[in-house]
C-alpha angles and dihedrals in degrees: 000000000000112000119213124182145161121213122194112198125194135174127248107206094193096056097026090230135119114239115199140186119216123203112192134174090231096058127068092214137028119273126226117222133175124213120203123188124199110172105297093346119100123189121186119190116192099202098207098042100060094227138109125218117207124189136173129202118217110181105306095340131085133194136174143105149220126269128188113245113250109285093019099085118125146073113000094010105075129149118259139175129226137186133181149159130243112255115239128200119236 
């Protein structure tokens, strides 16, 4: 199933975090997420999903994954790994 989504990310000056709203074709309602940056470490917490995504930049590469929060393991909330490369303009 192709997954399509739009994520709108803002900045919360008081907490120093980046709240976001995700609209996806696989969800009936929007999802609230919170991005936190600490140097090269990125943590994304999707509030409704009971999981935490951790990512680390190393130069132009990133790697990390998502893990269910304790007690939230199960169907539809499984761990996964990701990796990627920073896009550059020509």
